[in-house]
Phi, psi and omega in degrees: 000320180296324179294317180296316180296318180294323177295319179296319179295318179296316180294323178294321177297318178296320180295321180295317179295317179297322179295315179299319178293321180295320178295317180294319177298321180292322176296321178296321179295320178295318179298315179299318180293317178299315178297319179299314182294318180291320178294323176295319178295322177297317179296320178295319178300315180295319180295323181283320190246357180058030174205152179279152179292147180283337179206166178291332178297332178295332177291324178286314180298326180278355179085012180279333175227148175287319177202161176285124183293159177272128177295122184293345180259336178255350181055038179211148175263004180259002184260003177296140181256109178284144176249119183281147177290161178297144182288129176269114184297335180280339180216080186293344180275356184271001182291129180219193182279118181266328185209167178221145180227162178286149176269002180291137182259004183270175182257148177281172179296334179274000176097349179278163178270141179298329182290348179262355183288000000 
């Protein structure tokens, strides 16, 4: 009886660890998809208007996104970190958002930081 109980406890422990890893992998997949969609919207905005958007809200206002997605690791849509385009000396007012990154400070399963994706 003791052997059966110990085997059940060991199997339950393995299942809990596997579940936690599966949840984290799914959040990482959502983050990658959100970043891809926002970057695609930034590229579409640039292709249409020949300038980068001044804020992420401009992507929503322009119809490129329905809404700013929620970062799956920070549970907020306000933690995205915009990366500004290089300053054009001939037109200093044209600097806008060139890229976007996650505001999460934790590490991915592969060891990289989410903020570097």
